[in-house]
C-alpha positions as CSV (number, residue, x, y, z in Angstrom):
1,M,-18.5,10.4,1.7
2,D,-18.0,11.8,5.2
3,S,-17.7,9.4,8.0
4,N,-19.7,9.7,11.2
5,N,-17.4,11.5,13.6
6,S,-20.1,12.8,15.9
7,L,-23.7,11.9,16.5
8,P,-26.5,14.4,17.2
9,D,-27.4,14.9,20.8
10,G,-30.3,12.7,22.0
11,L,-29.7,9.8,19.6
12,Q,-31.2,6.7,21.3
13,D,-29.3,3.4,21.6
14,P,-30.7,1.1,18.9
15,S,-32.8,-1.9,20.1
16,P,-30.9,-5.2,19.8
17,L,-31.8,-7.2,16.7
18,P,-31.0,-10.8,15.8
19,P,-28.4,-11.3,13.1
20,E,-31.0,-12.4,10.6
21,D,-32.9,-9.1,11.0
22,L,-29.7,-7.0,10.7
23,V,-28.8,-8.7,7.5
24,S,-32.4,-8.4,6.2
25,N,-32.2,-4.7,6.7
26,L,-28.9,-4.6,4.8
27,L,-30.4,-6.6,1.9
28,D,-33.4,-4.2,1.9
29,L,-31.0,-1.4,1.4
30,I,-29.8,-2.9,-1.8
31,R,-33.3,-3.6,-3.2
32,L,-34.1,-0.6,-5.4
33,E,-37.4,0.7,-6.6
34,Q,-37.5,1.2,-10.4
35,L,-39.1,4.6,-11.2
36,E,-38.6,4.5,-15.0
37,V,-36.3,2.9,-17.5
38,D,-32.8,3.2,-16.1
39,L,-34.0,5.2,-13.2
40,Y,-34.0,3.8,-9.6
41,R,-34.6,4.9,-6.1
42,G,-32.7,3.5,-3.1
43,P,-34.4,3.2,0.4
44,R,-33.2,5.0,3.4
45,T,-30.7,3.4,5.8
46,H,-31.5,2.0,9.2
47,E,-28.0,2.9,10.4
48,P,-27.6,6.0,12.6
49,W,-25.3,8.0,10.2
50,V,-25.1,11.7,10.3
51,R,-24.2,11.6,6.6
52,V,-24.9,8.7,4.3
53,F,-22.2,6.0,4.5
54,G,-20.2,6.0,1.3
55,G,-20.4,2.2,0.9
56,Q,-24.2,2.4,0.9
57,V,-24.2,4.8,-2.1
58,I,-21.6,2.7,-3.9
59,A,-23.6,-0.5,-3.3
60,Q,-26.9,1.0,-4.4
61,A,-25.4,2.6,-7.5
62,L,-23.8,-0.7,-8.4
63,A,-27.1,-2.5,-7.8
64,S,-28.9,-0.1,-10.2
65,A,-26.3,-0.8,-12.9
66,C,-26.7,-4.5,-12.4
67,E,-30.4,-4.2,-13.2
68,T,-29.5,-3.1,-16.7
69,V,-27.0,-5.8,-17.6
70,D,-27.4,-9.5,-18.7
71,K,-27.2,-11.6,-15.6
72,A,-24.3,-13.7,-17.1
73,R,-22.1,-10.6,-16.9
74,L,-20.9,-9.6,-13.4
75,P,-19.3,-6.4,-12.3
76,H,-15.6,-6.7,-12.1
77,S,-14.5,-3.1,-11.5
78,L,-15.9,0.2,-10.4
79,H,-14.6,3.7,-10.0
80,T,-16.5,6.4,-8.0
81,Y,-16.1,10.0,-7.0
82,F,-18.0,11.5,-4.0
83,M,-19.1,15.0,-4.7
84,R,-21.5,15.9,-1.8
85,P,-22.5,14.4,1.5
86,G,-25.7,12.5,1.4
87,D,-28.6,13.0,3.8
88,P,-29.6,9.7,5.5
89,E,-33.2,10.9,6.0
90,S,-33.8,11.2,2.2
91,P,-33.9,8.6,-0.5
92,I,-31.3,8.7,-3.3
93,V,-32.2,8.4,-7.0
94,Y,-29.9,6.6,-9.4
95,Q,-29.7,7.4,-13.1
96,V,-28.0,4.7,-15.2
97,F,-26.4,5.3,-18.6
98,R,-25.8,2.3,-20.8
99,D,-22.6,3.3,-22.5
100,R,-21.8,0.1,-24.3
101,D,-22.6,-3.6,-24.5
102,G,-19.8,-5.4,-26.3
103,F,-19.0,-9.0,-27.1
104,S,-17.8,-9.8,-23.6
105,F,-17.9,-6.5,-21.7
106,S,-20.6,-4.0,-20.7
107,F,-20.0,-0.5,-19.4
108,R,-22.4,1.6,-17.3
109,R,-22.3,5.0,-15.7
110,V,-24.5,5.9,-12.7
111,V,-25.2,9.3,-11.2
112,A,-26.6,9.3,-7.6
113,I,-28.9,12.3,-7.1
114,Q,-30.4,13.7,-3.9
115,R,-32.5,16.9,-3.8
116,G,-31.7,17.6,-7.5
117,K,-27.9,17.5,-7.1
118,P,-25.4,14.7,-7.8
119,I,-23.7,13.3,-4.8
120,L,-21.8,10.5,-6.5
121,N,-20.6,9.4,-10.0
122,L,-19.9,5.8,-10.6
123,A,-18.4,4.0,-13.7
124,T,-18.5,0.2,-13.7
125,S,-17.5,-2.6,-16.1
126,F,-19.2,-6.0,-16.4
127,H,-17.5,-9.1,-17.9
128,A,-18.7,-12.5,-19.0
129,E,-16.5,-15.1,-17.2
130,E,-13.8,-16.7,-19.2
131,E,-10.5,-18.7,-18.7
132,G,-7.1,-17.0,-18.9
133,L,-3.6,-16.7,-17.3
134,A,-3.7,-16.4,-13.5
135,H,-1.4,-15.3,-10.7
136,Q,-1.9,-13.5,-7.4
137,F,-0.2,-12.1,-4.3
138,E,-0.1,-14.5,-1.3
139,M,-2.3,-13.8,1.6
140,P,-0.6,-12.4,4.7
141,D,0.1,-14.8,7.5
142,V,-2.4,-13.7,10.2
143,P,-4.3,-15.4,13.0
144,P,-7.6,-17.0,12.0
145,P,-10.8,-15.1,13.0
146,E,-11.7,-17.7,15.6
147,D,-8.6,-16.6,17.6
148,L,-9.6,-12.9,17.5
149,E,-12.0,-10.8,19.5
150,N,-15.2,-9.5,18.1
151,E,-14.9,-5.7,17.6
152,M,-17.9,-5.0,19.8
153,D,-16.4,-7.0,22.7
154,F,-13.1,-5.1,22.2
155,F,-14.9,-1.8,22.5
156,N,-16.7,-2.9,25.6
157,H,-13.4,-3.6,27.4
158,F,-12.4,0.0,27.0
159,I,-15.8,1.7,27.1
160,D,-14.6,4.4,29.6
161,Q,-11.9,5.5,27.1
162,I,-14.5,6.1,24.3
163,P,-16.2,9.5,24.3
164,E,-19.9,9.0,25.3
165,K,-21.2,10.5,22.1
166,K,-19.4,7.9,20.1
167,R,-20.1,4.9,22.3
168,R,-23.6,4.5,21.1
169,F,-22.5,4.5,17.5
170,L,-19.6,2.1,18.0
171,L,-21.7,-0.4,20.1
172,R,-24.7,-0.5,17.8
173,P,-25.6,-3.9,16.3
174,R,-24.3,-4.3,12.8
175,P,-24.9,-6.7,9.9
176,I,-21.2,-6.9,9.1
177,E,-18.8,-8.1,11.8
178,F,-15.1,-7.1,11.9
179,R,-12.3,-8.8,13.9
180,F,-9.1,-6.8,13.7
181,I,-5.6,-8.4,14.0
182,D,-4.3,-5.2,15.7
183,N,-7.0,-2.8,17.0
184,E,-5.5,0.6,17.6
185,L,-8.5,2.3,19.3
186,I,-7.1,2.9,22.7
187,T,-3.6,4.0,21.9
188,R,-2.0,7.0,20.2
189,D,1.3,5.1,19.6
190,K,2.5,5.6,16.0
191,K,2.3,2.4,14.0
192,P,3.3,1.2,10.5
193,P,0.7,2.2,7.9
194,H,-0.8,-1.2,7.4
195,K,-3.4,-3.4,9.2
196,S,-5.6,-6.5,8.6
197,A,-9.1,-7.5,9.7
198,W,-11.4,-10.4,9.1
199,F,-15.0,-9.5,8.2
200,R,-18.3,-11.3,7.3
201,V,-22.0,-10.7,7.0
202,V,-23.5,-12.1,10.2
203,A,-26.2,-14.3,8.7
204,P,-26.6,-16.5,5.6
205,L,-27.1,-14.8,2.2
206,P,-28.8,-15.9,-1.0
207,D,-26.6,-17.5,-3.7
208,N,-26.8,-14.4,-5.9
209,P,-23.4,-13.4,-7.4
210,S,-24.5,-9.9,-8.3
211,L,-25.9,-9.3,-4.8
212,Q,-22.7,-10.7,-3.2
213,R,-20.6,-8.3,-5.2
214,C,-22.8,-5.3,-4.3
215,L,-22.3,-6.2,-0.6
216,L,-18.6,-6.5,-1.1
217,A,-18.7,-3.0,-2.6
218,Y,-20.6,-1.9,0.5
219,A,-18.0,-3.4,2.9
220,S,-15.0,-2.3,1.0
221,D,-15.5,1.3,2.2
222,M,-15.5,0.2,5.9
223,S,-12.5,1.0,8.1
224,L,-10.2,1.9,5.1
225,L,-9.4,5.5,6.0
226,S,-8.3,4.6,9.5
227,V,-5.1,3.1,8.0
228,L,-4.1,6.6,7.0
229,L,-3.9,7.7,10.6
230,R,-1.7,4.9,12.1
231,P,1.7,6.5,11.4
232,H,0.5,9.8,12.9
233,G,-0.7,8.5,16.3
234,V,-4.2,9.9,15.9
235,H,-7.6,8.2,15.8
236,W,-11.1,9.5,14.8
237,V,-12.6,8.1,18.0
238,K,-10.3,10.3,20.2
239,D,-9.2,13.2,18.1
240,K,-11.2,16.0,16.4
241,M,-10.9,15.6,12.7
242,Q,-12.8,15.6,9.5
243,E,-12.6,12.3,7.5
244,A,-14.2,11.8,4.1
245,S,-13.8,9.4,1.2
246,L,-13.0,11.4,-1.9
247,D,-13.0,8.6,-4.4
248,H,-13.2,4.8,-4.3
249,A,-12.0,2.1,-6.7
250,L,-12.8,-1.7,-6.5
251,W,-11.6,-4.5,-8.7
252,I,-13.4,-7.8,-8.1
253,H,-11.3,-10.8,-9.2
254,E,-13.3,-13.7,-7.9
255,N,-16.8,-14.4,-6.7
256,P,-17.0,-13.4,-3.0
257,R,-18.9,-15.3,-0.3
258,M,-19.8,-12.5,2.0
259,D,-21.3,-14.7,4.8
260,D,-18.0,-16.5,5.2
261,W,-14.8,-14.8,6.6
262,L,-12.8,-12.6,4.3
263,L,-9.5,-11.0,5.2
264,Y,-9.1,-7.2,4.4
265,H,-5.4,-6.3,4.4
266,Q,-4.9,-2.6,4.1
267,D,-2.0,-0.2,3.7
268,S,-1.2,3.4,3.0
269,P,1.8,4.5,0.8
270,W,1.3,8.2,1.3
271,T,-0.5,11.0,3.2
272,G,0.0,14.8,2.7
273,G,-1.9,18.0,2.3
274,S,-4.8,16.7,4.4
275,R,-5.3,13.8,2.0
276,G,-4.1,10.2,1.9
277,L,-4.1,7.1,-0.2
278,A,-5.3,3.8,1.2
279,R,-5.2,0.4,-0.5
280,G,-6.6,-3.0,0.3
281,L,-6.5,-6.6,-0.7
282,I,-9.4,-8.9,0.2
283,F,-8.8,-12.7,0.5
284,D,-11.0,-15.6,1.3
285,R,-10.1,-18.1,4.0
286,N,-8.3,-20.3,1.5
287,G,-6.0,-17.5,0.5
288,L,-7.8,-16.7,-2.8
289,L,-7.5,-13.0,-3.8
290,I,-11.1,-11.9,-4.1
291,A,-10.7,-8.1,-4.7
292,S,-8.4,-5.1,-4.7
293,V,-9.3,-1.7,-3.4
294,A,-7.9,1.9,-3.6
295,Q,-9.3,5.0,-2.0
296,E,-8.1,8.6,-1.6
297,G,-9.5,10.3,1.5
298,L,-9.6,13.6,3.3
299,I,-8.0,13.5,6.8
300,R,-8.2,17.1,8.1
301,L,-7.2,17.7,11.8
302,L,-9.5,20.2,13.6
303,D,-8.7,22.5,16.5
């Protein structure tokens, strides 16, 4: 799904909202209206996107699939393809297909439709929890979130270096807070193709495992494409370019707690032909590997 590289002229700065209201708006985005059996409609976003944020469509599609599965089974993987940009001014309809309910796994497909055309296909698998062999990668050694600056405070330090059109978007209040270990906004220095950031939802959430996983799916699409740019000394804030998620895969290994800090470690093994592959590992504060992410994106430089 296309990222918001430019805002329409005349966009007003959003009014400040307390964290609880920001999170309430985010939760409202995941609450779908059932139109018919296996047919749902997602509400419009409060965020000032020019095109619908890909994480929103993923989260709403996953939420619609969750409505059709036994609550004892939780989504553990999803694979999506973005086909068309979504219009944030129009609701999105989600058609769920119940492909299979097996002994311990359930499979669902979801088509997100806007104005009669599909904008996203999602396939997801659900699993009843069970015991088994276990191992994982170790979490990178990084500073704790308390030692890092809030992303909004960082942007404010260098406000004069951010194009005016993009200031209002970057400084808007958000329901998910990021704290980057190495924020590359103000430099065009070439850097290795990896980075890490802590993130969390800014107010307490209900103890609902399916909801927590839908919110993890939403957040997993945030900031991921920027790791593709680091070796090339370009940045979407300063350079004219077209960025878009082409596909997105998420594997959820453990139950996330989205209102506590999670570490998103990202890398990119390849870019070429105006495309690039980004990967991510998401850990909790105790070093437990919560999820793995992979995404191919469009990174097209413009004149």
